[in-house]
N, CA and C atoms as an extended XYZ file, in Angstrom:
327
Properties=species:S:1:pos:R:3:atomname:S:1:resname:S:1:resid:I:1 pbc="F F F"
N        29.233       39.732      -37.355 N   MET     1
C        28.264       39.903      -38.318 CA  MET     1
C        26.882       39.118      -38.164 C   MET     1
N        25.650       39.706      -38.277 N   LYS     2
C        24.346       39.040      -37.977 CA  LYS     2
C        23.771       38.744      -39.219 C   LYS     2
N        23.452       37.335      -39.388 N   VAL     3
C        22.930       36.780      -40.745 CA  VAL     3
C        21.480       36.295      -40.575 C   VAL     3
N        20.720       36.599      -41.393 N   VAL     4
C        19.378       36.157      -41.226 CA  VAL     4
C        19.191       35.221      -42.548 C   VAL     4
N        18.479       34.088      -42.539 N   ALA     5
C        18.193       33.517      -43.656 CA  ALA     5
C        16.853       32.724      -43.813 C   ALA     5
N        16.374       32.499      -45.092 N   VAL     6
C        15.218       31.621      -45.232 CA  VAL     6
C        15.538       30.455      -46.224 C   VAL     6
N        15.178       29.225      -45.779 N   THR     7
C        15.523       28.273      -46.653 CA  THR     7
C        14.231       27.574      -47.051 C   THR     7
N        14.051       27.232      -48.273 N   ALA     8
C        12.578       26.597      -48.665 CA  ALA     8
C        13.186       25.744      -50.103 C   ALA     8
N        12.461       24.507      -50.075 N   CYS     9
C        12.570       23.812      -51.539 CA  CYS     9
C        11.225       23.333      -51.935 C   CYS     9
N        11.066       22.885      -53.073 N   PRO    10
C         9.785       22.507      -53.557 CA  PRO    10
C         9.068       21.479      -52.912 C   PRO    10
N         9.635       20.533      -52.370 N   THR    11
C         8.941       19.456      -51.532 CA  THR    11
C         9.006       20.139      -49.975 C   THR    11
N         9.773       20.917      -49.613 N   GLY    12
C         9.684       21.491      -48.389 CA  GLY    12
C        10.300       20.428      -47.222 C   GLY    12
N        11.008       19.466      -47.650 N   VAL    13
C        11.613       18.395      -46.742 CA  VAL    13
C        13.094       18.560      -46.456 C   VAL    13
N        13.794       17.513      -47.206 N   ALA    14
C        15.245       17.433      -46.982 CA  ALA    14
C        15.977       18.632      -47.073 C   ALA    14
N        15.993       19.331      -48.286 N   HIS    15
C        16.879       20.178      -48.686 CA  HIS    15
C        16.578       21.543      -47.878 C   HIS    15
N        15.371       21.680      -47.661 N   THR    16
C        15.049       22.961      -46.636 CA  THR    16
C        15.969       22.762      -45.368 C   THR    16
N        15.959       21.704      -44.763 N   TYR    17
C        16.365       21.536      -43.387 CA  TYR    17
C        17.966       21.355      -43.547 C   TYR    17
N        18.435       20.636      -44.565 N   MET    18
C        19.883       20.371      -44.700 CA  MET    18
C        20.484       21.834      -45.060 C   MET    18
N        19.843       22.729      -45.915 N   ALA    19
C        20.425       24.191      -45.987 CA  ALA    19
C        20.520       24.848      -44.805 C   ALA    19
N        19.363       24.727      -44.010 N   GLN    20
C        19.313       25.354      -42.572 CA  GLN    20
C        20.542       25.048      -41.909 C   GLN    20
N        20.832       23.919      -41.803 N   GLU    21
C        21.915       23.314      -40.981 CA  GLU    21
C        23.295       23.737      -41.401 C   GLU    21
N        23.296       23.644      -42.700 N   ALA    22
C        24.701       23.920      -43.188 CA  ALA    22
C        24.908       25.584      -43.019 C   ALA    22
N        23.959       26.399      -43.268 N   ILE    23
C        24.098       27.835      -42.989 CA  ILE    23
C        24.452       28.043      -41.470 C   ILE    23
N        23.691       27.469      -40.658 N   GLU    24
C        23.970       27.642      -39.219 CA  GLU    24
C        25.268       27.038      -38.787 C   GLU    24
N        25.777       26.114      -39.251 N   LYS    25
C        27.123       25.391      -38.959 CA  LYS    25
C        28.101       26.333      -39.126 C   LYS    25
N        28.158       26.835      -40.554 N   GLU    26
C        29.277       27.721      -41.101 CA  GLU    26
C        29.261       29.048      -40.283 C   GLU    26
N        27.985       29.549      -39.982 N   CYS    27
C        27.996       30.790      -39.085 CA  CYS    27
C        28.508       30.733      -37.935 C   CYS    27
N        28.233       29.421      -37.388 N   LYS    28
C        28.818       29.460      -35.936 CA  LYS    28
C        30.219       29.284      -35.928 C   LYS    28
N        30.789       28.582      -36.965 N   LYS    29
C        32.087       28.413      -37.204 CA  LYS    29
C        32.689       29.746      -37.107 C   LYS    29
N        32.076       30.721      -37.736 N   ARG    30
C        32.777       31.974      -38.123 CA  ARG    30
C        32.491       32.932      -36.804 C   ARG    30
N        31.580       32.703      -35.809 N   GLY    31
C        31.201       33.468      -34.809 CA  GLY    31
C        30.182       34.381      -35.123 C   GLY    31
N        29.346       34.190      -36.260 N   TYR    32
C        28.339       34.911      -36.468 CA  TYR    32
C        27.082       34.519      -35.799 C   TYR    32
N        26.241       35.920      -35.658 N   GLU    33
C        24.932       35.442      -34.974 CA  GLU    33
C        24.095       35.019      -36.039 C   GLU    33
N        23.173       33.970      -35.948 N   VAL    34
C        22.474       33.562      -37.152 CA  VAL    34
C        20.976       33.242      -36.784 C   VAL    34
N        20.180       33.458      -37.583 N   GLN    35
C        18.662       33.078      -37.437 CA  GLN    35
C        18.184       32.346      -38.795 C   GLN    35
N        17.454       31.306      -39.095 N   VAL    36
C        17.222       30.638      -40.115 CA  VAL    36
C        15.858       30.273      -40.047 C   VAL    36
N        15.047       30.905      -40.802 N   GLU    37
C        13.670       30.501      -40.973 CA  GLU    37
C        13.638       29.324      -42.239 C   GLU    37
N        12.733       28.381      -41.814 N   THR    38
C        12.286       27.227      -42.904 CA  THR    38
C        11.035       27.551      -43.097 C   THR    38
N        10.657       27.186      -44.550 N   GLN    39
C         9.389       27.329      -45.065 CA  GLN    39
C         9.334       25.825      -45.954 C   GLN    39
N         8.670       24.978      -45.094 N   GLY    40
C         8.562       23.764      -45.626 CA  GLY    40
C         7.272       23.033      -45.474 C   GLY    40
N         7.374       21.747      -45.654 N   SER    41
C         6.120       20.861      -45.516 CA  SER    41
C         5.456       21.002      -44.091 C   SER    41
N         6.151       21.550      -43.060 N   MET    42
C         5.543       21.747      -41.780 CA  MET    42
C         5.106       23.078      -41.615 C   MET    42
N         5.199       24.156      -42.814 N   GLY    43
C         4.612       25.464      -42.603 CA  GLY    43
C         6.167       26.126      -42.482 C   GLY    43
N         5.802       27.279      -41.723 N   ILE    44
C         6.971       28.305      -41.308 CA  ILE    44
C         7.400       27.933      -40.082 C   ILE    44
N         8.631       27.760      -39.926 N   GLU    45
C         9.153       27.524      -38.449 CA  GLU    45
C        10.351       28.540      -38.236 C   GLU    45
N        10.633       28.995      -37.069 N   ASN    46
C        11.486       29.994      -36.647 CA  ASN    46
C        11.184       31.204      -37.420 C   ASN    46
N         9.952       31.625      -37.556 N   GLU    47
C         9.657       32.822      -38.483 CA  GLU    47
C        10.663       34.153      -38.015 C   GLU    47
N        11.031       34.627      -38.862 N   LEU    48
C        11.948       35.920      -38.609 CA  LEU    48
C        10.755       37.079      -38.563 C   LEU    48
N        11.035       37.873      -37.428 N   GLU    49
C        10.214       39.004      -37.491 CA  GLU    49
C        10.853       40.180      -38.301 C   GLU    49
N        10.274       41.196      -38.700 N   GLN    50
C        10.848       42.329      -39.305 CA  GLN    50
C        11.815       43.101      -38.701 C   GLN    50
N        11.802       43.086      -37.360 N   GLU    51
C        12.893       43.556      -36.352 CA  GLU    51
C        14.229       42.763      -36.596 C   GLU    51
N        13.886       41.360      -36.747 N   ASP    52
C        15.234       40.440      -37.106 CA  ASP    52
C        15.765       40.845      -38.442 C   ASP    52
N        14.975       41.051      -39.451 N   VAL    53
C        15.441       41.362      -40.880 CA  VAL    53
C        16.252       42.606      -40.761 C   VAL    53
N        15.368       43.771      -40.352 N   ASP    54
C        15.935       44.917      -40.280 CA  ASP    54
C        17.318       45.133      -39.501 C   ASP    54
N        17.449       44.264      -38.295 N   ALA    55
C        18.792       44.244      -37.598 CA  ALA    55
C        20.028       43.337      -38.322 C   ALA    55
N        19.656       42.810      -39.269 N   ALA    56
C        20.571       41.722      -39.903 CA  ALA    56
C        21.647       42.626      -40.908 C   ALA    56
N        22.921       42.118      -40.862 N   ASP    57
C        23.984       42.673      -41.582 CA  ASP    57
C        23.817       42.151      -43.053 C   ASP    57
N        23.200       41.010      -43.211 N   VAL    58
C        23.126       40.256      -44.588 CA  VAL    58
C        22.124       39.369      -44.440 C   VAL    58
N        21.291       39.230      -45.545 N   VAL    59
C        20.384       38.080      -45.624 CA  VAL    59
C        20.655       37.024      -46.750 C   VAL    59
N        20.359       35.737      -46.459 N   ILE    60
C        20.606       34.633      -47.272 CA  ILE    60
C        19.184       34.046      -47.720 C   ILE    60
N        18.912       34.117      -48.921 N   LEU    61
C        17.664       33.541      -49.296 CA  LEU    61
C        18.120       32.336      -49.964 C   LEU    61
N        18.143       30.896      -49.451 N   ALA    62
C        18.425       29.773      -49.951 CA  ALA    62
C        16.947       29.039      -50.453 C   ALA    62
N        16.513       29.633      -51.510 N   VAL    63
C        15.163       29.095      -51.847 CA  VAL    63
C        15.028       28.595      -53.313 C   VAL    63
N        14.247       27.878      -53.501 N   ALA    64
C        13.982       27.247      -54.835 CA  ALA    64
C        12.615       27.284      -55.275 C   ALA    64
N        11.759       28.138      -54.426 N   ILE    65
C        10.414       28.333      -54.672 CA  ILE    65
C         9.914       29.746      -53.968 C   ILE    65
N         8.875       30.322      -54.483 N   GLY    66
C         8.603       31.685      -53.915 CA  GLY    66
C         8.138       31.276      -52.493 C   GLY    66
N         8.330       32.300      -51.623 N   ILE    67
C         8.327       32.231      -50.287 CA  ILE    67
C         7.237       33.067      -49.692 C   ILE    67
N         6.647       32.863      -48.507 N   GLU    68
C         5.828       33.744      -48.044 CA  GLU    68
C         6.440       34.843      -47.229 C   GLU    68
N         5.978       35.912      -47.522 N   GLY    69
C         6.668       37.241      -46.645 CA  GLY    69
C         7.895       37.707      -47.264 C   GLY    69
N         7.953       37.517      -48.693 N   GLU    70
C         9.217       37.934      -49.122 CA  GLU    70
C         9.386       39.598      -49.161 C   GLU    70
N         8.429       40.263      -49.115 N   GLU    71
C         8.375       41.674      -48.911 CA  GLU    71
C         9.263       42.166      -47.757 C   GLU    71
N         9.300       41.241      -46.676 N   ARG    72
C        10.121       41.666      -45.556 CA  ARG    72
C        11.625       42.181      -45.757 C   ARG    72
N        12.009       41.722      -47.081 N   PHE    73
C        13.378       41.650      -47.427 CA  PHE    73
C        13.740       42.751      -48.489 C   PHE    73
N        12.351       43.641      -48.737 N   ASP    74
C        12.707       44.686      -49.812 CA  ASP    74
C        13.821       45.531      -49.646 C   ASP    74
N        13.802       46.123      -48.354 N   GLU    75
C        14.760       47.023      -47.926 CA  GLU    75
C        16.236       46.650      -48.022 C   GLU    75
N        16.442       45.490      -47.519 N   LYS    76
C        17.652       44.828      -47.616 CA  LYS    76
C        17.970       44.552      -49.059 C   LYS    76
N        17.130       44.179      -49.886 N   THR    77
C        17.569       44.086      -51.290 CA  THR    77
C        17.843       45.350      -51.967 C   THR    77
N        17.077       46.240      -51.740 N   ASP    78
C        17.524       47.690      -52.164 CA  ASP    78
C        18.814       47.963      -51.693 C   ASP    78
N        19.254       47.549      -50.627 N   GLU    79
C        20.555       48.146      -50.059 CA  GLU    79
C        21.880       47.136      -50.558 C   GLU    79
N        21.485       45.979      -51.304 N   GLY    80
C        22.335       45.277      -51.843 CA  GLY    80
C        22.803       44.165      -50.771 C   GLY    80
N        21.996       44.021      -49.774 N   LYS    81
C        22.408       42.891      -48.668 CA  LYS    81
C        21.729       41.608      -48.831 C   LYS    81
N        21.278       41.239      -49.916 N   VAL    82
C        20.352       39.850      -50.068 CA  VAL    82
C        21.234       38.952      -51.023 C   VAL    82
N        21.590       37.781      -50.497 N   LEU    83
C        22.182       36.804      -51.529 CA  LEU    83
C        21.057       35.743      -51.637 C   LEU    83
N        20.693       35.712      -53.050 N   GLN    84
C        19.806       34.587      -53.395 CA  GLN    84
C        20.519       33.485      -53.945 C   GLN    84
N        20.393       32.343      -53.419 N   ILE    85
C        20.953       31.204      -53.819 CA  ILE    85
C        19.993       29.943      -53.679 C   ILE    85
N        20.598       28.891      -54.643 N   ASP    86
C        19.840       27.502      -54.551 CA  ASP    86
C        20.061       27.049      -53.189 C   ASP    86
N        19.107       26.263      -52.593 N   PRO    87
C        19.452       25.580      -51.393 CA  PRO    87
C        20.503       24.544      -51.519 C   PRO    87
N        20.534       23.789      -52.658 N   ALA    88
C        21.732       22.983      -52.812 CA  ALA    88
C        23.279       23.611      -52.706 C   ALA    88
N        23.261       24.960      -53.214 N   ASP    89
C        24.644       25.494      -53.023 CA  ASP    89
C        24.867       25.606      -51.515 C   ASP    89
N        23.938       25.880      -50.646 N   ALA    90
C        24.138       26.185      -49.250 CA  ALA    90
C        24.567       24.744      -48.744 C   ALA    90
N        23.957       23.843      -49.139 N   ILE    91
C        24.284       22.434      -48.635 CA  ILE    91
C        25.630       22.041      -49.270 C   ILE    91
N        26.064       21.958      -50.439 N   LYS    92
C        27.231       21.662      -50.967 CA  LYS    92
C        28.455       22.553      -50.678 C   LYS    92
N        28.139       24.007      -50.718 N   HIS    93
C        29.224       24.874      -50.672 CA  HIS    93
C        28.974       26.126      -49.779 C   HIS    93
N        28.669       25.664      -48.408 N   PRO    94
C        28.532       26.566      -47.277 CA  PRO    94
C        29.561       27.624      -47.071 C   PRO    94
N        30.816       27.390      -47.162 N   VAL    95
C        31.994       28.208      -47.007 CA  VAL    95
C        31.942       29.388      -48.017 C   VAL    95
N        31.604       28.741      -49.292 N   GLU    96
C        31.588       30.100      -50.458 CA  GLU    96
C        30.361       30.925      -50.368 C   GLU    96
N        29.222       30.143      -49.953 N   VAL    97
C        27.993       31.015      -49.751 CA  VAL    97
C        28.261       32.139      -48.508 C   VAL    97
N        28.995       31.845      -47.354 N   LEU    98
C        29.152       32.732      -46.416 CA  LEU    98
C        30.297       33.643      -46.844 C   LEU    98
N        31.235       33.372      -47.796 N   ASP    99
C        31.990       34.248      -48.156 CA  ASP    99
C        31.462       35.388      -48.989 C   ASP    99
N        30.570       34.872      -49.827 N   LYS   100
C        29.753       35.850      -50.823 CA  LYS   100
C        29.135       36.715      -49.744 C   LYS   100
N        28.354       36.234      -48.710 N   ALA   101
C        27.640       37.124      -47.747 CA  ALA   101
C        28.584       38.019      -47.319 C   ALA   101
N        29.749       37.558      -46.720 N   GLU   102
C        30.664       38.483      -46.156 CA  GLU   102
C        31.054       39.817      -47.187 C   GLU   102
N        31.221       39.257      -48.393 N   LYS   103
C        31.534       40.354      -49.312 CA  LYS   103
C        30.546       41.477      -49.517 C   LYS   103
N        29.173       40.872      -49.446 N   LEU   104
C        28.026       41.913      -49.477 CA  LEU   104
C        27.913       42.617      -48.274 C   LEU   104
N        28.215       42.102      -47.125 N   PHE   105
C        28.350       43.038      -45.886 CA  PHE   105
C        29.397       43.994      -46.128 C   PHE   105
N        30.702       43.586      -46.398 N   LYS   106
C        31.808       44.628      -46.450 CA  LYS   106
C        31.630       45.630      -47.517 C   LYS   106
N        30.997       45.348      -48.660 N   ALA   107
C        30.511       46.402      -49.864 CA  ALA   107
C        29.725       47.407      -49.312 C   ALA   107
N        28.863       47.061      -48.282 N   SER   108
C        27.882       48.034      -47.884 CA  SER   108
C        28.258       48.947      -46.717 C   SER   108
N        29.607       48.581      -46.191 N   GLU   109
C        30.076       49.229      -44.952 CA  GLU   109
C        30.487       50.635      -45.410 C   GLU   109
């Protein structure tokens, strides 16, 4: 499964990067391909290209604020392949978050 994600929190520091780490770690455990864009105090890092989004099986938006480039995910949203969560959920419950992402993927197969 190929996962792309965006993490962002109001201050753009700790939770943004902790959520990124938690998502990446759980995806690697499961053998999933993963790319995580962060939108924080340092601006946008690891920016996802439209091709990355289009190729993804599921999108995780672990965001507590509005993000730049949200329209990139419109098609995936229409397909029901976007999981929108709070960054704290990704940090505290990465297993459950990826379980939900898997269900979205399987439901669309």
